[in-house]
N, C-alpha and C positions, 0 to 999 in steps of 0.2 A: 534518400538522405537518412543517415543513422546518427543518433545522438544519445547522449546520456545526460539526464537531468538530476541534479542533486537538490531535492526540495529544501534541505537544511540550509543551503546557500541562499535560495530565494527568500526564505522566511527568516533570515538570520536575526532580524530585529523584532520578531514576533514571538510571544510565549506559546510554545507548542505542547506544553505538558498539561493542558487543560482541555475541556470539551470544545471550547471555541477554536483552539489551535487544531484539534483533530478534524473539526468540521471544515476549517480552512484547507487543510491538506486534502480531504476527500473531494471537495469541490474542484480544487486544482487538478487532481488526478482524473476526475471525470472529464474535464475539458481537454486535458493533454492527451488522453488515451483515445480520442476519437480517431478512428482509422489508423491506429498505431498499436504496436506491441509494447507494453510497458512492464518492466520488472520492478517490483516494489519490495523493499525490505522493511518489515514493520515489527514492532514489539507487541502491539495490540492487534488482536484478530479483528476488532471492530473497525480498524483503519482500512481493512480489505473487503468491506461489505460489497463493493461494486465490481470486484475482480471476478473474471470468468473462472479462473482456476487458481487454487491456493496450494502451495506445497509447504509442509511443515518440516523443518530441518533440525535435527538434533545431533550434535557431535559430528557434523559433516555428512550425515546420511539422511535421506528422505524417509521420514517415519509416518507420513500421512499426506493425503491429497484429496481435493474435492472442491466443491463450491463453498461459499460462506455458510449456507444452511447445513450442508453436510458436515462441515468442520465444527460447528457449534454443538452438534448432537453427539 
């Protein structure tokens, strides 16, 4: 089964611009990503803490990649 999940639709009635909203998204991603490949588009690197691989894209090109710890250094 293949699917695309738009978290913005699920949490449309929740404020996502604060720490509580980010925590809510992180918990949902952790649960949804068990035994699945998940592609996440995020503006904040901290949202991607639990991702195995992160790609930084600038002007349509990949300019960096690595784990969360590699990306914050």
